[in-house]
N, C-alpha and C positions, 0 to 999 in steps of 0.2 A: 769648420771652414774647409774649403777645397785645398788640397795639397798639390794640385796640378801646377807644373812649371815653376814651383818654388825653388829658388837657387840656393844651394848649400856649398860652402867652401870647406874642403877637408884638407887639413895640413898635417903631414907626418913624413918624416925623412925615410921611413920604411916603405918602399914602393909596393910591397905586397899588401900592406894595410889599406892604402889608398885604392888599389885595384879591387880588392875584395869589397870595400864599402861602396865603391862606384857601381859595381855590378849589382849588388843588392838594392841600392837606393834607386837606381835608374829603372829597375823593374817595378817600382812603385811611383813612377812618373816624377821623381825629383830631377832637377837639373843640377848635376854635380860637377864642381871644378876641383881637381885634386892638385895639391902643391906639395913638393918635397922641401921647398925652401920657405920658411916663415917670412923672410924679408920680401920675397916675391909676392907671396899672398897678401902681405900688408900693402904693398904698392897697388895691387889690383883693388883691394877694398877701398883705398883712398881715392882712386881715379874713377871707379865705376859706381853706379847706384848700389846702395847697400844690399848685400845678400839677405836672405831670410834667416840664415843661421850660420855660425862658424863652429867647426869641430876641429880641435887641435890637440896634438900630442903634447905632453908636458916637457919631456926632455928631448931637445933637438940642438944640433950644433949651430952656433952663431947667435941664436935667439931662442929663449925658452918659451914654452907655451904661456907662462904667466906674463912674460915681457910682451908677447904678442897681444895677450888679453888687455894689458894696460894701454898699449898703443891703439888698439881698436876702440877701447872705451873713450879715448879722447875725441874720436870722430863720431862714434855711434854709441852713446850711453845706453840705449835700450836694446841693442842687438843681442839676441840670444847667443850664448857662447858655452859650448860643452867642452870640458877639458878631459883628456884621456891620460891616465898615468899608469905606468908599468912598474914604477919604483915605489909602490903605493904604501905610504903611511897615511893615516887619517890627517896628520898635520898638513900634508900636501893638499888634500881635499879642502880642509877648512881654510887654509890660506887662499886657495883659489876662489872659494865662495866669498871670502872676506874682501877680495880684490875685485869682485864683480862678476865672476863666472856664474852662470845661471844653473849649471849642474855639472856633474863629473861622472866618469865611469872608469873602472879599473881594468887593465889588461891582465890576462886575456879575457876578452868579453865575447858574449854571444851576440851575433849580428842582429838577431831578432830583438834582443834587449836594447841594443843601441838604437835601432829604428823606432822602437816604442818610445824611447826617451826623446828622439827627434820629434815625433808626432806630438808628444805632450808639450814640448817647448814651443812648437809652431802654433798649437792651439791656444797656448797661454799668451802669446805675444800681444794681441790687441787689447788685453784686459786693462792695462794701466790707463790707456786713453779712454776706454769706455767708462772706467770708474770715475775719471775726472769729470766727464760730462754727466754721468748718471748720479754721482754723489755730490754734486755741487761744489767741486773744488778739492775734495779729498782725493788723494793720489797714492798709488802704490799697489803692489801685488804680493807683498810678503805675507806669510802665514798670519802674523798678528793683526794686520790691517784687514785681511780677508775675513777674519773672524768677526770684526766689527761690521763689515758689509753684510755678512750672513745674518746677523741679528737684526740689522736695519731692515733687510728684506723680509724677514719672518714676521715683523710686527706692522707691516704696511697697512693691514686691513683691521687692526684692532686699536682702540683708543686707550692704550695703557700709559701710565706715567713712566717716565724713563729717567734714570739717574746716570750721569756721565762723570766718571772720575779719571784723573790723569794729571801729569805734571803740567806746569805752565808751558804754553807754546806747543802743545801736542795737537791742537785743533779741535777742542771740545765744542766750540760754537759751530764749526763746520759740520761736526757730527750731528749736532742738534738740528741744523738746517736740513741735513740729509734725512733725518728721521721725519721731519715735517714734509719735505718735498717729495718723498717717496710714498707718503701716506695717501689714503683714499680721500683725504680732505685737504690736499695740497693747495687748493684754490682759496682756502680760508686764511685768516690772518696768521702771521708768524710774528710775535711780539717779543722783543729782547729787553731785559732790564739787568743792569750790572749791580748786584746787591753790595758789592764792595765799594762802589762809587757813591751810592745814595744810602743814607742811614736815617734812623730815627723817624720823626714825624713826616719828613719829606718822602721817605720810602712808602709809608702808609698812605699818604695822599696820592702818590703816583699809582700805587696798586689798586686802591679802593675807590679813588675819586673823592669828591667832596660836594656838599650842598652849598648853595649860595649862603654866605654869612656864617659858615661853620667856624671860621677863624678870621683874624685880621688879614685883610687882603683877598679874601675869598669873595670876589665881587660877582661871580656867576658860578652856576653849577658846572662841575667838570666830571666827565666819565673817567673812571680809572682804567688802567691797562688790563685788568681782569675782564672788564666789560668789553673793551676793544678787542680782546683776543677770543671772545666767545665764538664757538664753532671751530676754532683752530688751536694753535699752540702758544703757550706762554713759556719762554725760556728764561729761567732765573739763573744767571751766571754767578758763581761764587756765593752760593746760598749759605755756606758755612759762616758767613759774616753777619747774618741777620740776628737781631736781638732775641732774647727769650720771649718778650712780649709779642714780637712780630711772628715768631714761630707758633705761638698759641693761636693767634688770629689766622695765620695761614693754614694751620691744621683744620680749622673749622671750614674754611673755604674749600679745601681739597675734599673733605668728607661730604659736605652738604651741597657743593656746587652752587652756592649762594654768596652774595657779597652785599654788604651794607656800607654805603658811602659815609665818609667822615661827616658827622653832623646830621646824618639821616637816621631814620627809624624803620624804613621799609626794606626788607631783603629783596635783592634783585637776582633772578635766576641767570646762571651762566652755564656754558658748556665748554669747558677748557681742558685740554690735555696739558699736563705739567711736565716739562723737561727741565731738569736742574743739573747744574755742574759744580764741581769743586776740585781745586787742586790739592785738597787734603782729603784723606779718607774719612768720610762722614761716620763710618762705623766706629772709628777711633774716637771721634768727637762725642759720639753717643756714650762710649765707655767712660769718657772723662766727664760726662754730665754737661757737656757744652752744646749738645744738640738733642732735641726731644726724640726719644725712641719711637713714639707713636707717629710723629711726622716723618721720621726716617723710613719707617715701614710702609707708610702710605705712598711715599714718593718712589721707593725702591721696589717697584714692581718688576721692571726690567733694568738690569745694570749693563752699561757699556763702559769698558775700561779702555781708554785711548793709550796705546803703547808709546813709550818714549822713542825718540829717534835712535837711541842706542840699541833698542830691541828690534829695529827694522832697518838695519844698515843696507840691506840689499835694495831698498827703495830709494836710497840717496841719489844714485845716478839719474833715475827718472825725475826726482824732485828738482835736482840741479838743472836738468834740461828744461823742465817746465818753467822754472823761475827765470832761466836765461832768456827763453822766448818772450816771456811776459815783459821783462824789463828792457830787453833789446828793442821791442816794439814801442814801449812807453818813452824811452829816452833816445830812440833813433840811433842805436849803436849797431855796428856791423860786427857782431861777435859770434863765434862758432862753438866755443866751449872752453874747458880748462885743459891744460897740459896734463900728462899722465901723472907727474909727481903731485900736482895740486889735487887731481881727482882722488888719488890714493889718500892724501891728507884729509880730504872731505869725508871720505868713507870711514876713516879711522878715528876721526875727532870725537871728543867726549860729548859735545852738544848739550850742555846743561840747560840751554834755552830751547832745545828741541827744534821743531820745524821753523818756528818763528825766528830763531837765531840764524839758522841756515838761510832763510829767505832774506834776512837783513844783510848777511854777508854777500850773497849773490847780487843784491841790488847795489851795494856799494861798489863792487868790482865792475859791474856793467856800467854804472854811471861814470866811473873814472877810467874806463877802458881806453887804451891807446892803440891796441892792435886786436885782431880777431881772436887769437888764442890767448886766453887769460891765465895768469899765474897768481897763486895765493900770496898776498903780501906778508911780510914778516910780522906785522902787528896782528893780522888775522890769525896767523899760526899760533902766536902766543895766547890769543884769546880763546882758542879752541884746542887746548892741549889734549893729547890722547887720553882716553879713559883710564889707561893703566897708570899714567903719571899724575893726573889731576888730583885725585884724593890725597896723595902724599904731599904734593906741593901746597894745597890749600891747608892741610892740617898743620904743616910746619909753620906756615905763615901765621896761622891763628894762635899757635901755641908759643910763639916767641915772647919771652918775658911774661908768660901767663902765670897768674897767681891762683890756680884752681878755680877759674871762673865758671859760672853756671852756663847752661846752653843759651839762655836768654842773653847773657852778657857777651858770649861769643858771637851770637847773631848780631848784636848791636855793634860790636867792634868791626865785624866783617862788612856790614852795611856802610858804616861811616868811612871805613878805609876805602871801599869801592867808590863811594861818593866823592871822597877827596881825590882819588886817583883820576876820576873822570871830571875833575874841576867843577864839581857841583851840578853837573848836568843830570837832572833827575830822570829824564826819559832814557838816556843811555845807561844810567845806573840800574833802572828797573829792568831794562832789556838784558843787561849783563847778569843780573841776579836771577833772571827767569821768573819775575813777578810782574804784575801789572802796576801802572803808575799809582792807582788809587791805594793799592796795598802798601806800596812804598811810602806814600803820603801818611797813611795811618801809623805805620811803624815809626816814622820820623816824629810824628806828633807825640807818640808814646815816649820817644827819647827826649822830648821837649826841645827839638831842633826846629828853628824857624826857617 
């Protein structure tokens, strides 16, 4: 991208630093504004169109670079921000990145090194928006999510099966859609089936179809989803839930690319790419004998691992802004963002439900908004305790009056306790636990809870 006339704000109480950077940067056609006062710089950032990038010293009188960063993030969550530190411990740098800085550099620095960092940040700036459009809703520019994009790009011209793993709420279906939409056969069908919601003979009928008269109620011949998906992609979500018998039948379909309808005798040729997903590691299920190793290896040609939100905290400001726009438009709310304290909480939170949980929280706050600048409510803060404290809190809660229970019993107690706390609302319970409603329903059936 062209760097001409891109506006950079440089903040440092040392006038020599600003003068030096200004001289070098203007020689490369940057438009530089230098400020010795971070408060004055913040006022300019609020009142004028957003600059292309902000560079700020860490230690300044009146307002630190981190405080300036937090204030800027309230108004411009995506704005590139480079922090300069001369008191440098790695803790300063890590804290700055955790709070939303896009990069840092230590004093004394080489001017060529700083300008190189500036170019990298400016070249990188459009990528989140491009990714959202190109990858069908997937958003982010952190290293873990860029690794996912890279794999999706590499397989666009080959019809290989893909296995997607990751925690609930990380966006596995979005990744599956991106795999299909970026392929050379994106104009062909993309068919989704939730293996956790449909079980037994019903799943077989849905996948394979049936002939007229195959069973009671089969009044006419029905094509299965494997036939419907031919030429394109069949996405099997939560494939770890299918029975041993269904695994055997599916293995043959994957190998032979042929399907026989229920009640039929004639094989039907298909041409389907299989994309499967699971919130459990299928390799572990193979080791436990709960998933066929031959089916696993047939499906695991290319593996995508969707990172948890805890692994890609730097994407949270972009995600927050994206969901804010989406729900502000849907609910006709005039909202501009979250205050600095709330944004810091969002970045630091544990997010056991990952992106799905974050999206739900943003939707609730936008729907209930009474002013443009939003603040995280107390209930939401309790629901998204920081990752450093959440494991200890949960463990203590589970172990009160415990009598050396098994993991299965601990899971049962925790699910029922959450269900009781949420007054029996299964949808909210599933969301809080980070599982889908069908998985919760099956677990409650196992507990013999009506």
